[in-house]
N, C-alpha and C positions, 0 to 999 in steps of 0.2 A: 687662831690653834684651833677653834672652838670648830665651826668651820672641817677642817679636818677632821676633827676629831668624829664629828658627825658623818660626813664624810664618809671612813671609815666603820664604822659599827651598820650601819647601812647597807655597807659590802658585805660584809660581815653575815648581817641578818638572811642578805643575800646569796649569799654562798651556802649558809645552813638551812636555805626555804629548800634551794632546788636541790642538795642534798637529800633533805627526807624525801621531798619528791617520787627523786630519785632511789632513794628505800623505798619506800611505798610501789612504787613504780615494779623497783625488781622484789620484790614482798608479795606482790598479787600476781605478779606474773610466772615465779615458783609453784604458788598455790595452786594455782588458775592449770600447770602441768602435772604436781600432782593430785588432781582432782580428774583430770582429760588419765591421766598412765592407770588411775583405781579404777575408774568406767573400764578402760581396758579389757583392766584384768579379772573383772566381773565380767563383763561379757564374753569375754574366751574363753574364759572359767566354764561358764556356764552353758556356751555351744559344743564343747570338749566334754560334758557331763563330770568337771568336779562341784559339785551342788558348793559344800560347805567353803569353798572360796573362793567362788564367787560369792554367798552371801558375806560375806565376812570382810571383802572388799568392798558391795554394794553398800554394807550399815555402816565401814567407814566411811560417807561420803554422806552418807543420810546426814549421820549423828555429828562429826566432828566440821563440815565444809556448809553442811546445809545447802545442796547445790540447789538452786530452785527450778535454773532449766531441764534440767538433766532430771527431776525429782520422777513424775511418771517412769521414766528409760530403770528405773533403780527400784522403783517399787515391785516395777515388771520382774525384774531381778532376782527381789527378794521373794516373789510371788513363786516364780516356780520352780525353785531351789530349796522353798521351803515345804513346796509340792510336790518336789524329789527324794527327797531327805523326808516326809515323811508328817510330818508338822503343819497337817489341812487347818487348824486353828489358826496358825499363822499367818501362815498363806493366806485362810481368808479375809484376816485384816489388811492385807494388803491389798487383795483385789478389791476392795472393801474401798479402800484410801481411790484407788484411781477411780475409781465411778465417782465419788460423792469430792473429790477436790482434782481432778484433771479432764471434765468434759469437754471433746475433742480430741482428748489423748487417743495417739496410734494402734493404744492398747488396753482401750476402751472397752470395743468390740469382746476382747478376749476378756476380759473381769466380768461383762454380764454374762456368757456363758461360762464362765466357772462360779459362777455365784447363783445361775442357772440350775448349773447342775447338782448344787448344796444341797441347792431348796428340793434339787429331787429326789435324795440320797437320804430326808427328810421322810418323803412321801408323805400319805391320806389327803383330803380335800385341800387343805389351808399348802402343804407344800406344793402340791400339782401347781396350789391356783399361782401362786409367785414364781415357779419356774416357764409356766408360759406366759406372764405377763412380764416376762425378761428376755424371752424369748422371743414376742413377738414385741417385744422394741428393737432388737439382735433383724427382725426382717421387714422393719421400715427401715432406721436408721442406716444396717450396715448390709445391705442386700449382697455388692463385692467381694465379705472378708468371706474368712476359713467359717469362721466361725458362725455362719448363719446356714452350711450345712450341719452343724450341730444343733441349728437349732432347727429344722424338721426334723431332723433326730429326732429330738427330744419329743417336736409336734406326738408326732408318729407313737412314742412310748404313750403323754396322755392319753391319747386314742384309744391305744389296747387298754389300758390300767383303768379303762372308763366303757370300756364294754364298747368299743367302737372300733369294731375288726377292720371293717370296711376300708372306711376313711384313713388310718392306721395304714393300709394295705396300698392304698391311692400314697398314700404322702410316698411310703417309702422304696414304692416303684418313681415317683417323680426325682423321690432326690438319687435312687443310681440314675436314672438317665441325667442327669442335669452336675452330677458329678460325682463320677466314674470312685475313683476312687478318696471318697472321705473317711475319716479314722475307722469309724463306727462301719464302716463295710458289711464285716464279717462278723458279730453281732445282729447286724440289719439280716441278712441275708441269710441267719438263724431264724431269728424272728420271721421273717419271707417265708418261711419253707415249710415250716410251722402251722405259720395263718390260707394259706396253700391249701398245701393237705387238709386241712378238719374244714373247710371250705368247700373241697375235693365232694369230701365223704358225705355230707351235710345232708340232707334229703331236703332242703331246703332250696329252689332251683337259683341261680343268680342271673344277672342280667348275660343276656347274650347264650344260655343254657334253653334245654327245651324235655316237652315231655312229650313224651312219645306214647301212643295208643298201642298196645300188640293186637295185631291183622295176624286173620289164617293163612300159615303158612309163614308165617315170621320164623325165624331162630335167633340164636343171640349171637350166632357167625354173620346171619346177611344183616340184620340192624349193625352191628359192631361194621361193618362195611360200606353200612347207607351211608356212615356219619364218623364214619375214620375210629371211632375208636375202638380199643381193644375188647378184646371177647368176656376177658377178666377183667377187665374196669368196670365194665358192664355190671359184672355177676357181681362186684363187691360195692360198688356206689350204691348197690337196688338192693345188696343184701339175699340175694338169691343165692341160696345150700345147693341147688340139682337143678339147674339147667330144662330140664323134662318134666317139669311142674312151672314152666312158664302157660300161663294161661291167656287168651285171646280178652280183649279187654283193660287184661294186667298194661298201668301207667309206667313209665320207667322215668328216668330225670338221666338224660342224655349230656354228658355236661359238653360244654365251648370250648374243643384241644386241640391244636394244630402244634402237637409240639418235635422239637429239635433238640440237636443233642451235641457239646460244645468241649470233647473230654479237651484239657491243656494240659500238656507233660510236664511246664516249667513249672508247676506245684501240686500234680496228680491229684485237678480235680476234673469232674463232671458236672456239666450245668446245665440242668432240661431245662429249656426256653419255653413258652407256650405264647403264640398266635409274636413270635421274639425279646415276649418279656420274660424276665425272673423268674420260675415260677422255685426250684429248690437245686443244691449243693452236697454232690456224692464225695468224699476225698474216696480215689483210687490207686491201683496200682501198674504203674505203664511200663518198659521194657526195661532191663539192668544194661544194658547197652545203645549210646550211643544212635537213633537211626529205628532200630529193634519194634519200637509204636512209628507207622508210615503217616506223617503229615498227611491232611488231605482230604480230602469231602468224599462221606460214602450215603450208603444207607445200610435202613436195616431188611436183611433178603430172609432170614427164617427165625422161627425161635421156641426153643425146645428147651419141656422140663424135663427134669432127673435126666440129664442129655447121656451118655456116656463117650468117655474120651477115647479117641486115635490119638495110643504114642506107641511109637519105634514099632511099628508092627503087631503091638496088640491095641486090646478091646478091652478096654475097662470098664462097667459096668458100674453106670449111676450106684449110687450109694456106700460103692466102693471107698474104701481108707485110702483109698492111692489113687481117687477119681479127683485129679485138681480143679475140674470143670464149677466142682460143685452142681449148684438144686437148679441154676438155668443154665445157658444159654443164647446169646441173639447174634447171629452172626454177620461180617458185613457185605456191603459187593463188592469184587471185583477182591479180596484178600482173603486171606487163610484166615483172619484175626476177625476177633467179633469182640463182644463183653458178654463174659462171665462170671461165677461168683469165687470161693475160695477154702481152701480148706487149713488153708494158714493166716487167719488174721492177721495176723503182728509187720506180715508182710505189706499191706495196706499203710498207702503214702506213704511206700517208696517206689525208687528204679528198683523192682524185682520179677520183672518178669522176660517170659520170650519174643512181648511186645503186640501180647493184648492187655483188651483193657479187664480186671478183677476189681472186683465189689465184696465188700461185705456183706452174708448173707439175706437178712434183713432188709438190705438194700438193696441188692441187684433186684430177691423175691419180690419186691416192693417195686423195679423200676419194672421189670418184665411185666406187672398187670399195665401201666399205665398207657406202654407206646405200642402205637401198631407195627406191623411188617409196613416200609415203605418208608419210616422213621429218618428222618436224616441226618446225617454223626457227621458234625467239622470237627478235626484234630489239631490241633494249633499248641505255639508254644513253641520253647527254647529249653531242653531240659539242666538241669544245675549240675554247675561243676562242681561240687561240693558233693557229688552221689554219696547218698545214704541205701546202701544193698543189702537186702538179702540174698537165702537159697533159691537160687535160677527159680522162676514159673515161670509155666506156659501163659 
């Protein structure tokens, strides 16, 4: 009898143990399923821009389950969500946690970048020094990551703040060659446009530029043709108010220029290249209708200051409020099109012309001085379908 009782108790204990193991297994399975659902919700919410939902789902996993394998991903989701919600200090804490607790994480490079830009915001010697160290770590450890592009941009901004203009320019040009579509492209173009313009008009000659001594028989026009630099630009760079005062023996700075122009009808911009490298970008207007601004290769064949406008059999003189060409006209080869100013600045950046390239007054006057006759012009791109047009212009 005792033996039977013992066997029964042993079997009962075994059944209880099996049931306990099974219950534990199913509980663990249920737990893992819930974690997976929350992580999926957090990720999908982040991707769709529902940042509060992403934050709540990620936080529930961390605070309720403490899931270790996915913890760096959850900190990343919280960091991105906090940033989007404008909670920068909370985001900073998440980036710091990724850097501190998860070396080698796929999110470490982005965390380093976020921390570096936070230091950049502080400014000053200490802020820039800390940012520089973080950018350098990205450069050395994560050269293939998207954060690397931001690090190069950071180096350029630090150089610019330190007065190292040439180094900043070279870094930005390198970045534009290596990574044409980096997130800070528009800001980099604005910085480069400003740097290049200031260097061009600086009295100090740069590498590749020439100091020319005026000889007997020289004129600004002949000097410009010799070096393929516009007459107007030589005057402006050398601060010559009256070309008739040009004297033998005067030393002139001759910029090292080989300009070409690219007009993109897709985003209504005109990019000026020097020796094939970015120099400056301007907003423009292009044709109101599909195909009005022709695509292809052209060159500037004629330059006019204060041009008359020939319109519907009438000659509208320069300075007339109805003269749509504004103060400058640069005609293209093989077409009735060209680049000119505008009397309606609100049309710039839009599809609002009859085919010509329209520019703001200051921009077209600057471009006119920069480019000589013969400058190549390439018109590219595909116009956007969501047309933003004004009244029709030439």
